[in-house]
N, CA, C and O atoms as a Tinker XYZ file with bonds, in Angstrom:
   384  protein
     1  N      3.337000    3.685000    8.638000    73     2
     2  CA     2.153000    3.166000    7.623000    64     1     3
     3  C      1.662000    4.373000    6.988000    63     2     4     5
     4  O      1.497000    5.424000    7.607000    81     3
     5  N      1.429000    4.221000    5.757000    73     3     6
     6  CA     0.591000    5.312000    4.884000    64     5     7
     7  C     -0.762000    4.368000    4.451000    63     6     8     9
     8  O     -0.901000    3.146000    4.409000    81     7
     9  N     -1.645000    5.431000    4.165000    73     7    10
    10  CA    -2.874000    4.873000    3.561000    64     9    11
    11  C     -2.685000    5.300000    2.058000    63    10    12    13
    12  O     -2.202000    6.383000    1.726000    81    11
    13  N     -3.060000    4.458000    1.304000    73    11    14
    14  CA    -2.780000    4.684000   -0.235000    64    13    15
    15  C     -4.161000    4.054000   -0.987000    63    14    16    17
    16  O     -5.029000    3.464000   -0.345000    81    15
    17  N     -4.215000    4.234000   -2.207000    73    15    18
    18  CA    -4.969000    3.584000   -2.939000    64    17    19
    19  C     -4.330000    2.878000   -4.082000    63    18    20    21
    20  O     -3.361000    3.412000   -4.621000    81    19
    21  N     -4.731000    1.840000   -4.466000    73    19    22
    22  CA    -4.013000    1.223000   -5.508000    64    21    23
    23  C     -4.634000    1.547000   -6.860000    63    22    24    25
    24  O     -5.815000    1.286000   -7.089000    81    23
    25  N     -3.795000    2.141000   -7.789000    73    23    26
    26  CA    -4.021000    2.589000   -8.841000    64    25    27
    27  C     -3.684000    2.072000  -10.140000    63    26    28    29
    28  O     -4.134000    2.572000  -11.171000    81    27
    29  N     -2.807000    0.962000  -10.122000    73    27    30
    30  CA    -2.523000    0.241000  -11.233000    64    29    31
    31  C     -1.600000   -1.252000  -10.597000    63    30    32    33
    32  O     -1.443000   -1.577000   -9.420000    81    31
    33  N     -1.181000   -1.841000  -11.653000    73    31    34
    34  CA    -0.301000   -3.244000  -11.596000    64    33    35
    35  C      1.043000   -2.686000  -12.364000    63    34    36    37
    36  O      1.070000   -1.685000  -13.080000    81    35
    37  N      2.136000   -3.537000  -12.063000    73    35    38
    38  CA     3.173000   -3.434000  -12.547000    64    37    39
    39  C      3.479000   -4.961000  -13.085000    63    38    40    41
    40  O      3.568000   -5.892000  -12.284000    81    39
    41  N      3.632000   -5.147000  -14.511000    73    39    42
    42  CA     4.278000   -6.233000  -14.913000    64    41    43
    43  C      5.718000   -6.364000  -15.406000    63    42    44    45
    44  O      6.072000   -5.613000  -16.315000    81    43
    45  N      6.561000   -7.224000  -14.910000    73    43    46
    46  CA     7.951000   -7.455000  -15.275000    64    45    47
    47  C      8.230000   -8.771000  -15.568000    63    46    48    49
    48  O      8.275000   -9.595000  -14.654000    81    47
    49  N      8.481000   -9.179000  -17.057000    73    47    50
    50  CA     8.765000  -10.498000  -17.080000    64    49    51
    51  C     10.202000  -10.910000  -16.885000    63    50    52    53
    52  O     10.536000  -12.091000  -16.789000    81    51
    53  N     11.067000   -9.859000  -16.830000    73    51    54
    54  CA    12.608000  -10.051000  -16.359000    64    53    55
    55  C     12.731000   -9.466000  -15.004000    63    54    56    57
    56  O     12.459000   -8.266000  -14.967000    81    55
    57  N     12.966000   -9.841000  -14.233000    73    55    58
    58  CA    13.330000   -9.243000  -12.831000    64    57    59
    59  C     14.351000  -10.361000  -11.955000    63    58    60    61
    60  O     14.624000  -11.547000  -12.140000    81    59
    61  N     14.715000   -9.462000  -11.031000    73    59    62
    62  CA    15.560000  -10.055000  -10.098000    64    61    63
    63  C     15.047000  -11.255000   -9.232000    63    62    64    65
    64  O     13.975000  -11.140000   -8.638000    81    63
    65  N     15.716000  -12.295000   -9.153000    73    63    66
    66  CA    15.111000  -13.655000   -8.716000    64    65    67
    67  C     14.398000  -13.357000   -7.488000    63    66    68    69
    68  O     13.391000  -14.024000   -7.249000    81    67
    69  N     14.826000  -12.303000   -6.532000    73    67    70
    70  CA    13.949000  -12.219000   -5.186000    64    69    71
    71  C     12.552000  -11.929000   -5.474000    63    70    72    73
    72  O     11.652000  -12.276000   -4.710000    81    71
    73  N     12.345000  -11.269000   -6.616000    73    71    74
    74  CA    10.947000  -10.762000   -7.139000    64    73    75
    75  C     10.043000  -11.715000   -7.455000    63    74    76    77
    76  O      8.839000  -11.509000   -7.299000    81    75
    77  N     10.544000  -12.913000   -7.957000    73    75    78
    78  CA     9.776000  -14.132000   -8.722000    64    77    79
    79  C      8.535000  -14.339000   -7.458000    63    78    80    81
    80  O      8.611000  -14.424000   -6.232000    81    79
    81  N      7.301000  -14.370000   -8.508000    73    79    82
    82  CA     6.320000  -14.597000   -7.794000    64    81    83
    83  C      5.572000  -13.520000   -6.838000    63    82    84    85
    84  O      4.629000  -13.906000   -6.147000    81    83
    85  N      5.958000  -12.286000   -6.803000    73    83    86
    86  CA     5.528000  -11.210000   -6.005000    64    85    87
    87  C      4.524000  -10.490000   -7.018000    63    86    88    89
    88  O      4.795000  -10.430000   -8.218000    81    87
    89  N      3.396000   -9.966000   -6.505000    73    87    90
    90  CA     2.505000   -9.102000   -7.187000    64    89    91
    91  C      2.785000   -7.680000   -6.996000    63    90    92    93
    92  O      2.734000   -7.232000   -5.850000    81    91
    93  N      3.085000   -6.885000   -8.019000    73    91    94
    94  CA     3.817000   -5.391000   -7.646000    64    93    95
    95  C      2.516000   -4.595000   -8.181000    63    94    96    97
    96  O      1.982000   -4.914000   -9.243000    81    95
    97  N      2.048000   -3.551000   -7.383000    73    95    98
    98  CA     1.059000   -2.956000   -7.460000    64    97    99
    99  C      1.642000   -1.435000   -7.305000    63    98   100   101
   100  O      2.579000   -1.133000   -6.567000    81    99
   101  N      0.698000   -0.274000   -8.382000    73    99   102
   102  CA     0.990000    1.093000   -8.241000    64   101   103
   103  C      0.162000    1.560000   -7.105000    63   102   104   105
   104  O     -1.006000    1.194000   -6.966000    81   103
   105  N      0.816000    2.437000   -6.225000    73   103   106
   106  CA    -0.115000    3.009000   -5.149000    64   105   107
   107  C      0.092000    4.486000   -5.002000    63   106   108   109
   108  O      1.201000    4.986000   -5.186000    81   107
   109  N     -1.062000    5.256000   -4.642000    73   107   110
   110  CA    -0.888000    6.577000   -4.622000    64   109   111
   111  C     -1.339000    6.850000   -3.230000    63   110   112   113
   112  O     -2.370000    6.341000   -2.791000    81   111
   113  N     -0.403000    7.838000   -2.361000    73   111   114
   114  CA    -0.716000    7.976000   -1.060000    64   113   115
   115  C     -1.867000    8.776000   -1.069000    63   114   116   117
   116  O     -1.949000    9.605000   -1.976000    81   115
   117  N     -2.842000    8.694000   -0.185000    73   115   118
   118  CA    -4.226000    9.363000    0.027000    64   117   119
   119  C     -4.163000    9.908000    1.633000    63   118   120   121
   120  O     -3.369000    9.464000    2.462000    81   119
   121  N     -5.101000   10.893000    1.876000    73   119   122
   122  CA    -5.286000   11.265000    3.144000    64   121   123
   123  C     -6.551000   10.359000    3.696000    63   122   124   125
   124  O     -7.117000    9.555000    2.956000    81   123
   125  N     -6.864000   10.530000    4.808000    73   123   126
   126  CA    -7.876000    9.693000    5.469000    64   125   127
   127  C     -9.276000    9.967000    4.920000    63   126   128   129
   128  O    -10.210000    9.282000    5.336000    81   127
   129  N     -9.505000   11.039000    3.904000    73   127   130
   130  CA   -10.750000   11.284000    3.155000    64   129   131
   131  C    -10.564000   10.759000    2.016000    63   130   132   133
   132  O    -11.534000   10.901000    1.272000    81   131
   133  N     -9.607000   10.147000    1.534000    73   131   134
   134  CA    -9.560000    9.531000    0.120000    64   133   135
   135  C     -8.962000   10.692000   -0.946000    63   134   136   137
   136  O     -9.082000   10.474000   -2.152000    81   135
   137  N     -8.476000   11.623000   -0.595000    73   135   138
   138  CA    -7.948000   12.694000   -1.522000    64   137   139
   139  C     -6.510000   12.658000   -1.547000    63   138   140   141
   140  O     -5.881000   12.702000   -0.489000    81   139
   141  N     -5.934000   12.583000   -2.664000    73   139   142
   142  CA    -4.510000   12.359000   -3.090000    64   141   143
   143  C     -3.484000   13.332000   -2.245000    63   142   144   145
   144  O     -3.535000   14.561000   -2.309000    81   143
   145  N     -2.736000   12.744000   -1.609000    73   143   146
   146  CA    -1.921000   13.523000   -0.642000    64   145   147
   147  C     -0.547000   13.206000   -0.975000    63   146   148   149
   148  O      0.076000   14.110000   -0.418000    81   147
   149  N      0.297000   12.454000   -1.556000    73   147   150
   150  CA     1.441000   12.446000   -1.763000    64   149   151
   151  C      1.954000   11.576000   -3.136000    63   150   152   153
   152  O      1.407000   11.556000   -4.239000    81   151
   153  N      3.071000   10.931000   -2.743000    73   151   154
   154  CA     3.612000   10.220000   -3.971000    64   153   155
   155  C      2.840000    8.984000   -4.395000    63   154   156   157
   156  O      1.991000    8.372000   -3.748000    81   155
   157  N      3.385000    8.699000   -5.822000    73   155   158
   158  CA     2.982000    7.455000   -6.306000    64   157   159
   159  C      3.991000    6.379000   -6.262000    63   158   160   161
   160  O      5.091000    6.795000   -6.629000    81   159
   161  N      3.978000    5.232000   -5.960000    73   159   162
   162  CA     5.169000    4.325000   -5.806000    64   161   163
   163  C      4.704000    2.860000   -5.944000    63   162   164   165
   164  O      3.508000    2.587000   -5.832000    81   163
   165  N      5.527000    2.025000   -6.156000    73   163   166
   166  CA     5.086000    0.618000   -6.705000    64   165   167
   167  C      5.595000   -0.208000   -5.150000    63   166   168   169
   168  O      6.684000   -0.153000   -4.579000    81   167
   169  N      4.566000   -0.820000   -4.843000    73   167   170
   170  CA     4.469000   -1.768000   -3.425000    64   169   171
   171  C      4.154000   -3.221000   -3.895000    63   170   172   173
   172  O      3.276000   -3.463000   -4.723000    81   171
   173  N      4.876000   -4.100000   -3.350000    73   171   174
   174  CA     4.665000   -5.411000   -3.188000    64   173   175
   175  C      3.437000   -5.803000   -2.655000    63   174   176   177
   176  O      3.213000   -5.214000   -1.597000    81   175
   177  N      2.320000   -6.789000   -3.086000    73   175   178
   178  CA     1.157000   -6.968000   -2.395000    64   177   179
   179  C      1.403000   -8.297000   -1.548000    63   178   180   181
   180  O      1.876000   -9.317000   -2.047000    81   179
   181  N      1.073000   -8.186000   -0.368000    73   179   182
   182  CA     1.039000   -9.261000    0.805000    64   181   183
   183  C     -0.516000   -9.914000    0.640000    63   182   184   185
   184  O     -0.694000  -11.121000    0.803000    81   183
   185  N     -1.460000   -9.128000    0.350000    73   183   186
   186  CA    -2.810000   -9.442000    0.896000    64   185   187
   187  C     -3.854000   -9.662000   -0.344000    63   186   188   189
   188  O     -4.980000  -10.115000   -0.135000    81   187
   189  N     -3.417000   -9.324000   -1.589000    73   187   190
   190  CA    -4.325000   -9.508000   -2.512000    64   189   191
   191  C     -5.053000   -8.569000   -2.903000    63   190   192   193
   192  O     -6.181000   -8.832000   -3.321000    81   191
   193  N     -4.630000   -7.376000   -2.865000    73   191   194
   194  CA    -5.345000   -5.882000   -3.057000    64   193   195
   195  C     -5.574000   -5.896000   -4.701000    63   194   196   197
   196  O     -4.811000   -6.388000   -5.533000    81   195
   197  N     -6.725000   -5.279000   -4.917000    73   195   198
   198  CA    -7.128000   -4.806000   -6.183000    64   197   199
   199  C     -7.173000   -3.403000   -6.370000    63   198   200   201
   200  O     -7.258000   -2.584000   -5.455000    81   199
   201  N     -7.090000   -3.051000   -8.028000    73   199   202
   202  CA    -7.141000   -1.548000   -8.422000    64   201   203
   203  C     -8.417000   -0.957000   -7.819000    63   202   204   205
   204  O     -9.524000   -1.488000   -7.903000    81   203
   205  N     -8.123000    0.299000   -7.149000    73   203   206
   206  CA    -9.244000    0.939000   -6.686000    64   205   207
   207  C     -9.411000    0.854000   -5.110000    63   206   208   209
   208  O    -10.090000    1.716000   -4.551000    81   207
   209  N     -8.879000   -0.043000   -4.460000    73   207   210
   210  CA    -9.006000   -0.432000   -2.979000    64   209   211
   211  C     -8.032000    0.406000   -2.227000    63   210   212   213
   212  O     -6.892000    0.603000   -2.647000    81   211
   213  N     -8.535000    0.947000   -1.000000    73   211   214
   214  CA    -7.606000    1.632000   -0.162000    64   213   215
   215  C     -6.976000    0.662000    0.790000    63   214   216   217
   216  O     -7.558000   -0.192000    1.458000    81   215
   217  N     -5.562000    0.954000    0.743000    73   215   218
   218  CA    -4.552000   -0.143000    1.587000    64   217   219
   219  C     -3.834000    0.657000    2.448000    63   218   220   221
   220  O     -3.794000    1.886000    2.395000    81   219
   221  N     -3.147000   -0.200000    3.412000    73   219   222
   222  CA    -2.067000    0.087000    4.206000    64   221   223
   223  C     -0.761000   -0.256000    3.713000    63   222   224   225
   224  O     -0.554000   -1.405000    3.324000    81   223
   225  N      0.233000    0.705000    3.684000    73   223   226
   226  CA     1.678000    0.179000    3.191000    64   225   227
   227  C      2.448000    0.602000    4.418000    63   226   228   229
   228  O      2.187000    1.364000    5.349000    81   227
   229  N      3.580000   -0.217000    4.078000    73   227   230
   230  CA     4.776000   -0.234000    5.219000    64   229   231
   231  C      5.803000   -0.122000    4.307000    63   230   232   233
   232  O      5.634000   -0.571000    3.173000    81   231
   233  N      7.076000    0.523000    4.690000    73   231   234
   234  CA     8.314000    0.563000    4.069000    64   233   235
   235  C      9.345000    0.231000    4.738000    63   234   236   237
   236  O      9.257000    0.159000    5.964000    81   235
   237  N     10.463000   -0.024000    4.125000    73   235   238
   238  CA    11.805000   -0.395000    4.562000    64   237   239
   239  C     11.990000   -1.560000    5.188000    63   238   240   241
   240  O     11.336000   -2.411000    4.585000    81   239
   241  N     12.548000   -2.014000    6.084000    73   239   242
   242  CA    12.702000   -3.219000    6.668000    64   241   243
   243  C     11.325000   -3.775000    7.111000    63   242   244   245
   244  O     11.188000   -4.998000    7.079000    81   243
   245  N     10.377000   -3.067000    7.486000    73   243   246
   246  CA     9.114000   -3.496000    7.846000    64   245   247
   247  C      8.444000   -4.179000    6.768000    63   246   248   249
   248  O      7.682000   -5.116000    7.007000    81   247
   249  N      8.732000   -3.673000    5.303000    73   247   250
   250  CA     8.020000   -4.302000    4.075000    64   249   251
   251  C      8.753000   -5.564000    4.023000    63   250   252   253
   252  O      8.073000   -6.586000    3.936000    81   251
   253  N     10.188000   -5.680000    4.066000    73   251   254
   254  CA    10.692000   -7.028000    3.984000    64   253   255
   255  C     10.282000   -7.868000    4.967000    63   254   256   257
   256  O     10.237000   -9.067000    4.693000    81   255
   257  N      9.912000   -7.433000    6.265000    73   255   258
   258  CA     9.423000   -8.417000    7.205000    64   257   259
   259  C      7.965000   -9.107000    6.964000    63   258   260   261
   260  O      7.565000  -10.198000    7.373000    81   259
   261  N      7.338000   -8.192000    6.222000    73   259   262
   262  CA     6.109000   -8.720000    5.823000    64   261   263
   263  C      5.962000   -9.999000    5.039000    63   262   264   265
   264  O      4.996000  -10.761000    5.063000    81   263
   265  N      7.014000  -10.107000    4.376000    73   263   266
   266  CA     7.319000  -11.601000    3.623000    64   265   267
   267  C      8.073000  -12.458000    4.399000    63   266   268   269
   268  O      8.539000  -13.445000    3.831000    81   267
   269  N      8.276000  -12.310000    5.473000    73   267   270
   270  CA     8.941000  -13.381000    6.449000    64   269   271
   271  C     10.500000  -13.539000    6.112000    63   270   272   273
   272  O     11.136000  -14.549000    6.414000    81   271
   273  N     11.015000  -12.494000    5.490000    73   271   274
   274  CA    12.542000  -12.761000    5.178000    64   273   275
   275  C     12.940000  -11.346000    4.717000    63   274   276   277
   276  O     12.251000  -10.571000    4.054000    81   275
   277  N     14.151000  -11.164000    5.183000    73   275   278
   278  CA    14.881000   -9.911000    5.159000    64   277   279
   279  C     15.523000   -9.730000    3.760000    63   278   280   281
   280  O     15.963000   -8.636000    3.409000    81   279
   281  N     15.564000  -10.788000    2.997000    73   279   282
   282  CA    16.205000  -10.746000    1.574000    64   281   283
   283  C     15.543000  -10.388000    0.404000    63   282   284   285
   284  O     16.118000  -10.324000   -0.683000    81   283
   285  N     14.097000  -10.097000    0.611000    73   283   286
   286  CA    13.309000   -9.689000   -0.351000    64   285   287
   287  C     13.662000   -8.356000   -0.911000    63   286   288   289
   288  O     13.751000   -7.417000   -0.119000    81   287
   289  N     13.860000   -8.171000   -2.088000    73   287   290
   290  CA    14.493000   -6.854000   -2.544000    64   289   291
   291  C     13.413000   -5.702000   -2.688000    63   290   292   293
   292  O     13.471000   -5.038000   -3.722000    81   291
   293  N     12.383000   -5.383000   -1.705000    73   291   294
   294  CA    11.298000   -4.504000   -1.689000    64   293   295
   295  C     11.676000   -3.545000   -0.729000    63   294   296   297
   296  O     12.467000   -3.853000    0.163000    81   295
   297  N     11.107000   -2.210000   -0.833000    73   295   298
   298  CA    11.088000   -1.079000    0.121000    64   297   299
   299  C      9.887000   -0.671000    0.430000    63   298   300   301
   300  O      9.824000    0.283000    1.205000    81   299
   301  N      8.552000   -1.300000   -0.106000    73   299   302
   302  CA     7.159000   -0.914000    0.223000    64   301   303
   303  C      6.426000   -2.149000    0.069000    63   302   304   305
   304  O      6.698000   -2.998000   -0.780000    81   303
   305  N      5.488000   -2.228000    0.914000    73   303   306
   306  CA     4.501000   -3.334000    0.882000    64   305   307
   307  C      3.226000   -3.082000    1.244000    63   306   308   309
   308  O      2.999000   -2.342000    2.202000    81   307
   309  N      2.247000   -3.652000    0.541000    73   307   310
   310  CA     0.913000   -3.524000    0.788000    64   309   311
   311  C      0.430000   -4.628000    1.992000    63   310   312   313
   312  O      0.452000   -5.829000    1.722000    81   311
   313  N      0.068000   -4.241000    3.105000    73   311   314
   314  CA     0.108000   -5.292000    4.464000    64   313   315
   315  C     -1.554000   -5.122000    4.740000    63   314   316   317
   316  O     -1.852000   -5.833000    5.699000    81   315
   317  N     -2.503000   -4.542000    4.303000    73   315   318
   318  CA    -3.881000   -4.480000    4.877000    64   317   319
   319  C     -4.720000   -3.850000    3.650000    63   318   320   321
   320  O     -4.195000   -3.040000    2.885000    81   319
   321  N     -6.019000   -4.263000    3.518000    73   319   322
   322  CA    -6.948000   -3.794000    2.743000    64   321   323
   323  C     -7.900000   -2.990000    3.710000    63   322   324   325
   324  O     -8.334000   -3.613000    4.679000    81   323
   325  N     -8.220000   -1.849000    3.572000    73   323   326
   326  CA    -8.955000   -1.089000    4.367000    64   325   327
   327  C    -10.288000   -0.964000    4.133000    63   326   328   329
   328  O    -10.680000   -0.576000    3.033000    81   327
   329  N    -11.275000   -1.323000    5.285000    73   327   330
   330  CA   -12.760000   -1.357000    5.316000    64   329   331
   331  C    -13.192000    0.002000    5.277000    63   330   332   333
   332  O    -13.794000    0.482000    4.316000    81   331
   333  N    -12.879000    0.649000    6.350000    73   331   334
   334  CA   -13.355000    1.778000    6.639000    64   333   335
   335  C    -12.126000    2.791000    7.563000    63   334   336   337
   336  O    -11.280000    2.306000    8.314000    81   335
   337  N    -12.295000    4.229000    7.283000    73   335   338
   338  CA   -11.313000    4.987000    7.988000    64   337   339
   339  C    -12.455000    5.908000    8.581000    63   338   340   341
   340  O    -13.489000    6.252000    8.010000    81   339
   341  N    -11.974000    6.273000   10.029000    73   339   342
   342  CA   -12.669000    7.319000   10.730000    64   341   343
   343  C    -11.889000    8.382000   11.133000    63   342   344   345
   344  O    -11.077000    8.125000   12.022000    81   343
   345  N    -11.926000    9.563000   10.688000    73   343   346
   346  CA   -10.798000   10.558000   10.975000    64   345   347
   347  C    -11.632000   11.659000   11.851000    63   346   348   349
   348  O    -12.617000   12.226000   11.378000    81   347
   349  N    -11.157000   11.902000   13.146000    73   347   350
   350  CA   -11.601000   13.073000   13.665000    64   349   351
   351  C    -13.279000   13.149000   13.901000    63   350   352   353
   352  O    -13.914000   14.114000   13.474000    81   351
   353  N    -13.811000   12.238000   14.493000    73   351   354
   354  CA   -15.232000   12.120000   14.336000    64   353   355
   355  C    -15.893000   13.467000   14.812000    63   354   356   357
   356  O    -16.853000   13.922000   14.191000    81   355
   357  N    -15.424000   14.041000   15.811000    73   355   358
   358  CA   -15.958000   15.252000   16.227000    64   357   359
   359  C    -15.945000   16.402000   15.080000    63   358   360   361
   360  O    -17.018000   16.979000   14.909000    81   359
   361  N    -15.005000   16.737000   14.397000    73   359   362
   362  CA   -15.143000   17.520000   13.260000    64   361   363
   363  C    -15.939000   17.203000   12.191000    63   362   364   365
   364  O    -16.533000   18.051000   11.525000    81   363
   365  N    -15.985000   15.825000   11.961000    73   363   366
   366  CA   -17.050000   15.267000   10.960000    64   365   367
   367  C    -18.288000   15.735000   11.136000    63   366   368   369
   368  O    -19.004000   16.206000   10.252000    81   367
   369  N    -18.580000   15.597000   12.399000    73   367   370
   370  CA   -20.069000   15.913000   12.805000    64   369   371
   371  C    -20.540000   17.468000   12.706000    63   370   372   373
   372  O    -21.710000   17.840000   12.618000    81   371
   373  N    -19.304000   18.357000   12.741000    73   371   374
   374  CA   -19.525000   19.708000   12.925000    64   373   375
   375  C    -19.891000   20.610000   14.259000    63   374   376   377
   376  O    -19.952000   19.988000   15.319000    81   375
   377  N    -20.037000   21.449000   14.273000    73   375   378
   378  CA   -20.307000   22.201000   15.602000    64   377   379
   379  C    -21.635000   21.852000   15.915000    63   378   380   381
   380  O    -22.527000   21.805000   15.067000    81   379
   381  N    -21.800000   21.589000   17.186000    73   379   382
   382  CA   -23.354000   21.330000   17.782000    64   381   383
   383  C    -23.661000   22.166000   18.971000    63   382   384
   384  O    -24.762000   22.084000   19.516000    81   383
């Protein structure tokens, strides 16, 4: 799984039949503190995420399973909207 931020939408009026009805979002990989970390890519949204939200994404066969069928032509899916992220609690407090 990757932590990402939703940065946009993809609209496609003509698409492969298996993509009909799917919401496609542009996501940017980020680290646990919200800083940009990696690639920008398109992910099919399973959970109704919006622009600006932090999300968890999965890829490959796991993304297809999020839709309940292996025939969906996607290789990335948004499977959760993140409420909070806690990273290395001790380091965040600093030296005491």
